[in-house]
Steps between C-alpha positions, in 0.01 A plus 500: 500500500377360168134544591561859615674587174231330291229690689684829442538420130131423468405820684739707289675638807847368415723713277728290281793576273413208269228244436460253786540127443232263631525127431308197620570132444206260483495123531175315451306827487632621837753777564807338656740798494502871435758772443486879496760763416469876518810626318768576598450268798565128536252236393275378783398135488268281703573147615559289191585144402792439265250464215334830586841672519579364154166637378569844647844508342365390161234773506749769601761391245235493225435867570872588506488607865826590677500472877719670761408236761225296660325506837265249655500205735869420554517154345279593206688822425832315519378229260362766264832692504701183436273396212490852354880528509547152361296573188708789375 
């Protein structure tokens, strides 16, 4: 789903009501997690370690992002949601 949305964004074929959010987390020069949101929809995340989830959350909080929810691999999305809710 994330790749399809990113491809549509790049091609300009996706109509959005607000600016999309695209975030990557790098460790040692390699991308270890990514997230994409096309408002008003939920944030989509890839598989992510606890450290990568913390990095995603820090980047989103720094930009003042509000999220309606998160989607992704079950365990990763659950850990993201728990961490996101715990930092309020």
